[in-house]
Phi, psi and omega in degrees: 000128186281162188259166173237143174254121183279145176249032178292161188268142174292134178267323178208157171236122183263115184245145178159328175293143174258105184099190188294138170268125188263338179203144173222132187223127170290154169282182189299320183259003174079009180284329183230168171216160178238148178225158177209159184190199185292339180279010174072016181242160169243137182232139179255134185227155158258099189288340183283332180252000179069029187253131172274130185255313186202151177241135179248121182233126171189339181294146179268345178220187184303147177259123189261335182206155178211148178213144183242148179290165182298328181268006177067012185270335183227155173222159175233153181211166181204169178174213189285350180271009172072013184239156171253121182261138180242117192244154164267120186297314187293316185269338185079012183275141174278120180280319182201150173244120179266123182242142180166330177293143182270357181204192184303147176256128189265329188207150176222151174208140167280150164283176186298330184265001180060023179266339182227140171248133173254142180228148181238133189234162173294344180278017177068026182229156166247133181234144178246138185232139182271112181287339183275341182272157174274355181286143176258009179268147180290146178271346175205142176233127176245112190230041181268000179283156179250007176201179185307138176263122189258336189205146179220153174227150178235138167247189179296332187232357189226151166248126179243132186222143176247139189230155173296346177286001177091008183248152164246117185246137178244125181248115175278107187285348176284316185247000177073025181267140177241135174239129183241129174249119183267115181270346176081000180221148179303132181258126179242358173200140170229154174208155182263148170293158182294333177277355178077003184273341187230156172236134180259133181229124174270128185243157184280014170259024180059043177223135171256128185244140178252124182244143171284122184294328184282328184246343185081002184294138174282113185272324184197155174234143183236127185223174180123332180271181178238120175214096186234334187220344183247156176284124181237123177292155171217152177198167173262149175295168187291352175257000184066017182276333183224154174255138178225153179193161176279172181208151180290350177271002175092001179260158165259129183254144176234139175230144168292136186300312187236009182291125178242018179293145175260126176276118185266337185205144173224147175213131183260142179304139183292340183228324186262167178278080187205147175211160174240150177223148179242148184222161177290355176279001177091008182246155165245123181252141178255126184244131179225156178293000000 
């Protein structure tokens, strides 16, 4: 399925990081967002007003991912220093550092109850950490991958992880069962649909794939962007109507989740930021910035 490049307007630009920003995440209700990057910092923002609220510093190397609890009281982060940091949001204090990964940590996620943090590492493992315990040792290690683990998602009973080994693996933590879906291409990001029925996987062959979680069936492929060497996030919009993802060409791409219409013709306005497109569905659509 081919992609679309949106020409929507920027509402705000959040500036303050020195160097590349590696991840940006909304909190649960979308009022705030967190960012992290090469400058070894995490920053809290009000993106709607363009305001920087707080900076969190303690990492010794780049920060690759960050996640905040549903009640906004705690956050976790990871990166090049091989540790998972557990923070108090209000004070900016590091509550605990979880050590155990043998190399860089690529992704972190809280479970729904904020009692467990899961982390995915370059050392081919996923590790789970108990936030309520004073122990810094992992409570579970999953090391069945054959290459770096790039991304993780959590449900109430499962850990889902995507790896450069080409697999999306689901671990049922209640019964210890593992299900592996082999996509045949390196996976660098996964995300769940809002209804929980599908998993979206961004692969390094410049293809985003949609899988049925219950059967592993490949439901759809989305192409048109460039993703060959860098980690590119992908996600579904909050209504599950569209797929969106980054691209190495500097654009954000959007795809209709299930649209199979063929666009037969396009024409761009000679002066204004406007275009028209024609489709086999019998319509001509007018597009404006």
